[in-house]
C-alpha positions as CSV (number, residue, x, y, z in Angstrom):
1,M,-45.0,10.0,27.6
2,A,-41.5,9.5,28.9
3,T,-41.0,7.0,31.8
4,S,-38.4,7.5,34.5
5,T,-37.0,4.1,35.1
6,I,-34.2,3.0,32.7
7,P,-33.3,-0.7,32.9
8,L,-29.8,-1.5,34.2
9,A,-27.6,-4.1,32.7
10,R,-26.6,-6.9,35.1
11,G,-23.2,-6.5,36.6
12,L,-20.9,-7.2,39.5
13,P,-20.7,-5.3,42.8
14,V,-18.2,-2.4,42.8
15,V,-16.8,-3.1,39.3
16,G,-20.1,-3.1,37.5
17,N,-19.7,-4.1,33.8
18,V,-15.9,-3.6,33.5
19,F,-15.3,-7.3,32.9
20,D,-18.2,-7.6,30.4
21,M,-16.8,-4.7,28.4
22,A,-13.2,-6.1,28.6
23,R,-14.4,-9.5,27.4
24,D,-16.3,-8.4,24.3
25,M,-17.5,-4.9,24.1
26,R,-19.6,-5.3,20.9
27,A,-21.3,-8.5,22.1
28,F,-22.1,-7.0,25.5
29,L,-23.7,-3.9,24.0
30,T,-25.7,-6.0,21.4
31,D,-26.9,-8.6,23.9
32,N,-28.2,-5.9,26.3
33,Y,-29.9,-4.1,23.4
34,Q,-31.7,-7.3,22.5
35,E,-32.7,-8.0,26.1
36,L,-33.4,-4.5,27.5
37,G,-34.2,-2.4,24.4
38,P,-32.7,0.8,22.9
39,V,-32.1,2.5,26.3
40,Y,-30.3,0.9,29.3
41,G,-27.8,1.8,32.0
42,M,-24.4,0.3,32.7
43,R,-21.6,0.9,35.2
44,L,-17.9,1.1,34.9
45,L,-16.6,1.2,38.5
46,N,-18.1,4.3,40.0
47,R,-19.2,5.8,36.6
48,R,-22.7,5.3,35.3
49,F,-23.6,5.6,31.6
50,T,-26.9,5.6,29.8
51,V,-26.5,3.5,26.6
52,L,-28.5,4.3,23.5
53,A,-28.3,1.5,21.0
54,G,-29.7,0.2,17.7
55,V,-30.9,1.9,14.5
56,E,-33.0,4.2,16.6
57,A,-29.9,5.6,18.4
58,N,-28.0,6.0,15.2
59,R,-30.8,7.9,13.6
60,F,-31.1,10.1,16.6
61,L,-27.4,10.8,16.7
62,A,-27.3,11.7,13.0
63,R,-30.3,14.0,13.1
64,H,-30.1,15.6,16.5
65,G,-26.5,15.0,17.7
66,T,-25.4,18.6,17.3
67,K,-28.2,19.8,19.6
68,H,-28.2,17.2,22.3
69,F,-24.6,15.9,22.7
70,R,-21.2,17.4,23.5
71,S,-17.8,15.8,23.6
72,F,-15.8,17.9,26.0
73,E,-16.2,16.1,29.3
74,F,-15.1,12.6,28.0
75,W,-12.0,13.9,26.2
76,S,-11.0,16.6,28.7
77,G,-8.8,14.2,30.6
78,L,-6.9,13.3,27.4
79,N,-6.6,17.0,26.6
80,A,-5.0,17.6,30.0
81,W,-2.4,14.9,29.5
82,F,-1.3,16.7,26.4
83,G,-1.5,20.1,28.1
84,A,-4.3,21.2,25.7
85,A,-7.4,23.2,26.6
86,R,-9.3,21.7,23.7
87,S,-8.9,19.5,20.7
88,T,-10.7,18.3,17.6
89,L,-12.0,15.4,19.7
90,S,-13.4,17.5,22.4
91,A,-14.7,20.6,20.5
92,D,-18.2,20.9,19.2
93,G,-20.2,23.3,17.0
94,A,-18.3,26.1,15.2
95,E,-15.0,25.3,16.9
96,H,-15.1,21.7,15.8
97,A,-16.0,22.8,12.3
98,A,-13.0,25.1,12.2
99,F,-10.7,22.3,13.3
100,R,-12.1,20.0,10.6
101,R,-11.5,22.6,7.9
102,T,-7.8,22.8,8.9
103,L,-7.4,19.0,9.1
104,K,-9.4,18.2,6.0
105,R,-6.7,18.1,3.4
106,G,-4.2,16.1,5.4
107,Y,-6.7,13.4,6.4
108,S,-8.4,13.3,2.9
109,R,-8.7,10.4,0.5
110,E,-7.1,12.6,-2.2
111,Y,-4.0,13.2,-0.1
112,A,-3.8,9.4,0.6
113,V,-4.1,8.5,-3.1
114,E,-1.4,11.1,-3.9
115,H,0.9,9.4,-1.4
116,M,-0.1,5.8,-2.1
117,G,3.2,5.0,-3.7
118,G,5.0,6.1,-0.5
119,M,2.6,3.9,1.6
120,I,3.5,0.9,-0.6
121,D,7.2,1.6,-0.4
122,I,7.1,1.8,3.4
123,A,5.0,-1.4,3.6
124,R,7.5,-3.2,1.3
125,R,10.4,-2.2,3.4
126,E,8.8,-3.5,6.6
127,I,7.6,-6.7,5.0
128,A,11.1,-7.4,3.7
129,A,12.2,-7.6,7.4
130,W,9.6,-10.1,8.4
131,P,11.1,-13.4,9.5
132,Q,10.7,-16.5,7.2
133,D,8.7,-19.4,8.7
134,R,8.7,-18.1,12.2
135,P,5.7,-16.9,14.3
136,M,5.1,-13.2,14.3
137,A,2.5,-11.3,16.2
138,A,0.3,-9.6,13.5
139,V,-0.8,-6.5,15.4
140,P,2.7,-5.1,16.3
141,A,3.9,-5.8,12.8
142,L,1.0,-3.9,11.3
143,Q,1.4,-1.1,13.8
144,R,5.0,-0.5,12.6
145,I,3.8,-0.2,9.0
146,V,0.8,2.1,9.4
147,T,2.4,4.4,12.0
148,D,5.4,4.8,9.7
149,Q,3.2,5.5,6.7
150,V,1.2,8.1,8.6
151,G,4.1,9.7,10.4
152,T,6.3,9.9,7.3
153,L,3.7,11.0,4.8
154,V,1.4,13.1,6.9
155,A,3.7,14.5,9.6
156,G,7.1,14.4,7.8
157,V,8.9,12.2,10.3
158,S,9.1,8.4,10.6
159,P,8.2,7.3,14.1
160,R,10.0,3.9,13.7
161,P,12.5,4.5,16.6
162,Y,9.6,5.5,18.8
163,N,7.1,2.8,18.0
164,D,7.1,0.9,21.3
165,D,6.9,4.1,23.2
166,L,4.0,5.3,21.1
167,V,2.1,2.0,21.8
168,C,2.7,2.3,25.6
169,Y,1.8,6.0,25.7
170,V,-1.3,5.9,23.5
171,H,-2.7,2.8,25.1
172,G,-2.1,4.1,28.6
173,L,-3.9,7.4,27.8
174,L,-6.8,6.0,26.0
175,S,-7.4,3.3,28.6
176,A,-7.2,6.0,31.3
177,T,-9.9,8.0,29.4
178,I,-12.3,5.1,29.7
179,V,-11.3,3.8,33.2
180,P,-9.3,6.4,35.3
181,R,-5.8,5.2,36.0
182,P,-4.1,7.8,38.2
183,Y,-1.1,5.6,38.8
184,L,0.1,6.2,35.2
185,R,1.7,9.5,36.3
186,W,4.1,7.5,38.5
187,S,4.7,4.4,36.3
188,P,8.4,4.4,35.2
189,R,7.5,2.8,31.9
190,F,4.8,5.3,31.1
191,R,7.0,8.2,32.1
192,R,9.8,7.0,29.8
193,A,7.3,6.6,27.0
194,S,5.9,10.1,27.6
195,A,9.4,11.5,27.4
196,R,10.1,9.7,24.1
197,V,6.8,10.9,22.6
198,D,7.9,14.5,23.6
199,E,11.1,13.8,21.6
200,L,9.0,12.7,18.6
201,Y,6.8,15.8,18.8
202,H,9.9,18.1,18.9
203,E,11.3,16.3,15.9
204,V,8.1,16.7,14.0
205,I,8.0,20.5,14.7
206,E,11.7,21.0,13.9
207,C,11.1,19.3,10.6
208,H,8.6,22.0,9.8
209,S,10.4,25.0,11.2
210,G,11.6,28.0,9.2
211,T,12.1,27.2,5.6
212,M,13.0,23.5,6.2
213,R,10.1,22.2,4.1
214,E,10.2,24.8,1.4
215,R,14.0,24.3,0.9
216,H,13.5,20.7,-0.2
217,G,10.5,21.3,-2.4
218,A,8.0,19.3,-0.4
219,A,4.3,20.1,-0.6
220,P,2.6,21.3,2.6
221,D,1.3,18.5,4.9
222,L,-0.9,18.3,7.9
223,I,1.6,19.8,10.3
224,D,2.1,22.7,8.0
225,D,-1.7,23.3,8.0
226,L,-1.8,23.2,11.8
227,L,1.1,25.6,12.1
228,D,-0.6,27.9,9.7
229,L,-3.7,27.9,11.8
230,H,-1.6,28.7,14.9
231,E,0.1,31.6,13.2
232,E,-3.2,33.0,11.8
233,D,-5.2,32.7,15.0
234,P,-3.0,32.0,18.1
235,K,-5.9,32.8,20.4
236,F,-8.2,30.1,18.9
237,F,-5.3,27.6,18.4
238,P,-2.5,28.4,20.9
239,E,0.9,26.6,21.0
240,A,-0.3,24.7,24.1
241,D,-2.9,22.9,22.0
242,L,-0.5,22.0,19.2
243,K,1.1,18.9,20.6
244,M,-2.2,16.9,20.8
245,A,-3.2,17.9,17.2
246,A,0.3,17.1,15.8
247,M,0.3,13.7,17.5
248,G,-3.2,12.9,16.3
249,P,-2.2,11.1,13.1
250,F,0.0,8.7,15.1
251,V,-2.7,8.0,17.6
252,A,-5.3,7.4,14.9
253,A,-3.2,5.0,12.9
254,L,-2.0,2.9,15.9
255,D,-5.4,1.7,17.1
256,T,-7.7,2.0,14.1
257,V,-6.0,1.2,10.8
258,A,-3.6,-1.3,12.3
259,S,-6.3,-3.1,14.1
260,T,-8.6,-3.2,11.1
261,C,-5.8,-4.6,8.9
262,A,-5.1,-7.3,11.5
263,F,-8.7,-8.2,11.7
264,M,-8.9,-8.3,7.9
265,L,-5.8,-10.5,7.7
266,Y,-7.4,-13.0,10.1
267,A,-10.6,-13.0,8.1
268,L,-8.9,-13.5,4.8
269,L,-6.7,-16.3,6.1
270,R,-9.9,-18.0,7.3
271,N,-11.6,-17.5,3.9
272,P,-9.2,-18.6,1.2
273,D,-11.7,-18.0,-1.6
274,V,-12.0,-14.3,-0.7
275,L,-8.2,-14.2,-0.2
276,E,-7.6,-15.3,-3.8
277,K,-10.0,-12.6,-5.2
278,V,-8.3,-9.9,-3.1
279,R,-4.8,-11.1,-4.0
280,E,-5.6,-10.9,-7.8
281,E,-6.6,-7.3,-7.4
282,A,-3.5,-6.6,-5.3
283,D,-1.2,-8.1,-8.0
284,T,-2.9,-5.8,-10.5
285,L,-2.4,-2.7,-8.3
286,L,1.2,-3.5,-7.6
287,A,2.0,-4.3,-11.3
288,G,1.9,-0.5,-11.8
289,D,0.3,-0.7,-15.3
290,V,-2.7,1.4,-14.3
291,P,-2.7,4.8,-12.5
292,A,-3.1,4.4,-8.8
293,E,-6.6,6.1,-8.5
294,Q,-8.0,4.0,-11.4
295,A,-6.5,0.8,-10.0
296,L,-7.8,1.5,-6.5
297,R,-11.3,2.0,-7.8
298,K,-11.1,-1.4,-9.5
299,M,-10.3,-3.2,-6.3
300,D,-13.9,-4.3,-5.7
301,A,-13.2,-7.4,-3.7
302,M,-10.6,-5.6,-1.5
303,H,-13.2,-2.8,-0.8
304,R,-15.9,-5.3,0.1
305,A,-13.6,-7.3,2.3
306,A,-12.6,-4.2,4.2
307,M,-16.2,-3.2,4.6
308,E,-17.1,-6.6,6.0
309,T,-14.1,-6.5,8.3
310,M,-15.3,-3.2,9.7
311,R,-18.8,-4.6,10.2
312,M,-17.7,-7.7,12.0
313,Y,-14.8,-6.2,13.9
314,P,-15.6,-2.5,14.5
315,V,-12.7,-0.8,16.3
316,T,-14.9,2.0,17.4
317,P,-18.2,0.3,18.5
318,L,-19.4,3.2,20.5
319,L,-19.2,7.0,21.1
320,V,-19.2,8.6,24.5
321,R,-20.9,11.9,24.9
322,T,-22.5,14.2,27.6
323,A,-26.2,15.2,27.2
324,A,-25.9,18.9,26.6
325,N,-29.7,19.3,26.7
326,S,-32.4,17.1,28.1
327,F,-34.3,15.0,25.6
328,E,-36.7,12.1,25.2
329,F,-35.6,8.9,23.5
330,A,-37.5,5.6,23.2
331,G,-39.9,6.5,26.0
332,H,-37.3,7.7,28.4
333,R,-36.2,11.1,29.5
334,I,-32.4,11.7,29.4
335,P,-31.5,14.7,31.6
336,A,-28.9,17.3,30.7
337,G,-25.5,16.3,32.1
338,E,-26.0,12.6,31.7
339,Q,-23.0,10.5,30.5
340,V,-24.2,8.7,27.4
341,M,-22.8,5.9,25.2
342,I,-24.2,5.7,21.7
343,A,-23.6,2.1,20.6
344,T,-23.3,2.8,16.9
345,A,-22.1,-0.7,15.9
346,V,-25.0,-2.7,17.4
347,P,-26.9,-2.9,14.1
348,H,-23.9,-4.6,12.5
349,Y,-24.8,-7.8,14.4
350,L,-28.6,-7.7,14.0
351,S,-29.8,-10.5,11.7
352,E,-32.8,-8.4,10.5
353,F,-30.2,-6.1,8.7
354,F,-27.3,-8.5,8.1
355,P,-28.5,-12.1,7.8
356,E,-26.1,-14.6,9.5
357,P,-24.2,-11.7,11.1
358,E,-21.4,-14.0,12.4
359,R,-20.5,-15.1,8.9
360,F,-17.8,-13.2,6.9
361,D,-19.6,-12.5,3.6
362,I,-18.3,-9.8,1.3
363,D,-21.3,-10.3,-1.1
364,R,-23.4,-8.2,1.4
365,Y,-22.0,-5.2,-0.4
366,T,-22.8,-6.1,-4.0
367,P,-25.4,-3.9,-5.7
368,A,-27.9,-6.8,-5.6
369,R,-27.8,-7.0,-1.8
370,A,-26.4,-3.6,-0.6
371,E,-27.2,-4.5,3.0
372,H,-25.1,-1.6,4.2
373,K,-27.3,1.0,2.5
374,Q,-30.2,0.4,4.8
375,P,-30.5,3.8,6.7
376,Y,-28.4,4.0,9.9
377,V,-27.4,0.3,10.1
378,Y,-23.7,0.5,9.0
379,A,-21.6,3.0,10.9
380,P,-17.9,1.8,11.1
381,F,-16.7,5.4,11.2
382,G,-19.3,6.8,13.5
383,L,-22.2,9.2,12.7
384,G,-23.0,12.8,13.3
385,P,-20.8,15.9,13.3
386,H,-17.8,13.9,14.8
387,R,-17.9,11.2,12.1
388,C,-14.3,10.2,11.4
389,L,-12.7,12.9,9.3
390,G,-10.0,10.4,8.1
391,N,-12.3,7.7,6.8
392,G,-11.3,8.2,3.2
393,F,-7.6,8.3,4.1
394,A,-8.1,5.1,6.2
395,E,-9.8,3.3,3.3
396,V,-6.9,4.0,1.0
397,Q,-4.3,3.1,3.6
398,I,-6.0,-0.2,4.4
399,A,-6.2,-1.1,0.7
400,A,-2.6,-0.1,0.0
401,T,-1.2,-1.9,3.0
402,M,-3.2,-5.1,2.6
403,A,-2.5,-5.2,-1.2
404,T,1.3,-4.9,-0.5
405,I,1.2,-7.7,2.1
406,L,-0.7,-10.1,-0.1
407,H,1.4,-9.2,-3.2
408,E,4.7,-9.6,-1.4
409,V,4.3,-12.7,0.8
410,D,2.3,-15.9,1.3
411,L,1.2,-16.1,4.9
412,D,-0.2,-18.8,7.1
413,P,-1.7,-18.7,10.6
414,D,0.8,-19.8,13.1
415,R,-1.7,-22.4,14.2
416,A,-4.2,-23.8,11.7
417,D,-6.9,-24.3,14.5
418,Y,-6.4,-20.8,15.9
419,S,-9.7,-19.0,17.0
420,L,-9.4,-15.3,17.3
421,K,-8.9,-13.7,20.7
422,T,-9.3,-10.0,21.2
423,T,-8.3,-7.3,23.6
424,Q,-10.9,-4.6,24.2
425,M,-8.9,-1.8,25.8
426,P,-8.3,0.8,24.8
427,L,-10.1,-0.2,21.6
428,P,-11.0,-3.7,20.1
429,A,-8.0,-5.4,18.4
430,P,-6.7,-8.9,17.9
431,D,-4.5,-9.8,20.9
432,E,-0.9,-10.9,20.5
433,S,-1.9,-14.6,20.3
434,F,-2.8,-13.9,16.7
435,K,0.4,-14.8,14.9
436,V,1.3,-15.5,11.3
437,R,4.2,-17.1,9.5
438,V,5.7,-16.0,6.2
439,R,5.6,-19.2,4.1
440,G,7.2,-17.7,1.0
441,R,7.9,-14.4,-0.8
442,R,6.2,-13.5,-4.0
443,G,7.3,-9.9,-4.9
444,A,10.6,-9.0,-6.5
445,P,13.2,-7.3,-4.3
446,Q,12.7,-3.6,-4.1
447,P,15.3,-0.8,-3.8
448,L,15.5,1.4,-0.7
449,A,12.3,3.4,-0.2
450,E,12.7,5.9,2.6
451,P,10.1,8.6,1.9
452,K,11.3,12.0,3.1
453,P,10.8,15.5,1.8
454,W,13.7,15.2,-0.6
455,G,12.0,14.6,-4.0
456,A,14.1,13.1,-6.8
457,L,17.4,13.9,-5.0
458,G,16.4,11.6,-2.2
459,A,15.7,8.7,-4.5
460,V,19.1,9.0,-6.2
461,L,21.0,9.4,-2.9
462,G,19.1,6.5,-1.3
463,G,19.9,4.2,-4.2
464,A,23.6,5.2,-4.0
465,L,23.8,4.6,-0.3
466,W,22.0,1.3,-0.7
467,G,24.6,0.0,-3.1
468,A,27.6,1.3,-1.3
469,L,26.7,0.6,2.3
470,G,24.1,-2.2,2.4
471,A,20.5,-1.9,3.4
472,E,20.6,-1.1,7.2
473,A,23.6,1.1,7.1
474,A,22.1,3.0,4.1
475,R,18.9,3.6,6.0
476,E,20.7,5.0,9.0
477,A,22.9,7.2,6.9
478,F,20.0,8.5,4.9
479,R,18.0,9.1,8.0
480,S,20.8,11.2,9.5
481,L,20.7,13.4,6.4
482,S,17.0,14.0,6.6
483,P,15.7,17.6,7.2
484,A,14.8,16.9,10.8
485,H,18.5,16.3,11.6
486,L,20.1,18.9,9.4
487,S,19.4,21.8,11.8
488,R,18.1,22.3,15.3
489,R,15.8,25.3,15.3
490,Q,13.3,26.9,17.6
491,L,9.8,25.3,17.8
492,S,8.1,28.4,16.3
493,R,8.5,29.2,12.6
């Protein structure tokens, strides 16, 4: 029989649990689960949420999420900022399935493996510019790598000139989705960033206009697939909804892959025995003697280190939904219309599933232990119909990026006694106090690698410019010749 009283997490007057969530989201959700059980309430300013946590919640989401939860209300504000009526994030049911079919190829593991060489080249170029023996904030450095990889290889345009604007824009919007921030519309910095992101969007679309892509022999990418969907069914996917979908890869990389790589780098530097195992695999991968897919599958320590990073430092520790239909859960009735948080990462820190959960231990994922295979306990990419579509792509990108870093440079923490500090908004990440130093360089110097839809001609031209002009001048000259700059066309095909 369902009861009516749901326990409420302790919080402060007016602000509720804002500071608790800002301090350590994962710890707050786990501690309250252990104290209050699998259902409890919390407040963020004037918004109340019912939290469902633990294995019970994960099981319910996986089995009954389609019937009882919808996504639209939480993401509708973000849609509005982009001028969209709906998006992959906010759609459910048949509409969501249609979006996923369109996005599937561009976000797939297979697409990432096919373009892994490009990922490595971009990472090498950025790493070559890292200062020697000077402190460098890890998160911004990794953001520059992963957004360039995703933008160049998935959307056809490098976002490097827009990187700081992307960070400001994305962080502002995601934070406002969680805690409303109406002042963003009048913030000069945010307005400048918004204008710059508009420029990036127009450049992406121009790069895919008319016969631009076909003329240079490039295979279709995610933006091509989105434009095809718009042309085939403009009622379902109108032009007004295109911007949010086209910017999706940049948003996803900025605060998921980059943060995971930063957390993983911290964990490896704190665990030198694991670092050496992972580095050996990275050196094998970068030697180029084995096909990429085969070498990737042999990176066992890298894979387990990434899995343990995502267990200890989940960048999406919860999902926010609206109860579409009333239901009973753990002895409580959740009414239709209730705002619900499903704390999917809570089991990651429960000792009954992961003994000594505060310890970084990659042997959890060996066949002998396989702690992650206990049903519904390991959910770094979420669960249910909205489970991250790009999880396979992300796994390849993390492996390629971390392997390149470990192969190219020896890194030290800026301070040997540094203890990780994190920021929780908009998503958990190491804060900028986590800094590293390049102690030495390991990899051989590499020629210019500026992946663009040029094929073999681009490689020849890039090498010639490198030799004649020098590195930076060559990059600028090559960029000016890219398809996005050759012609200014209308936004429609």
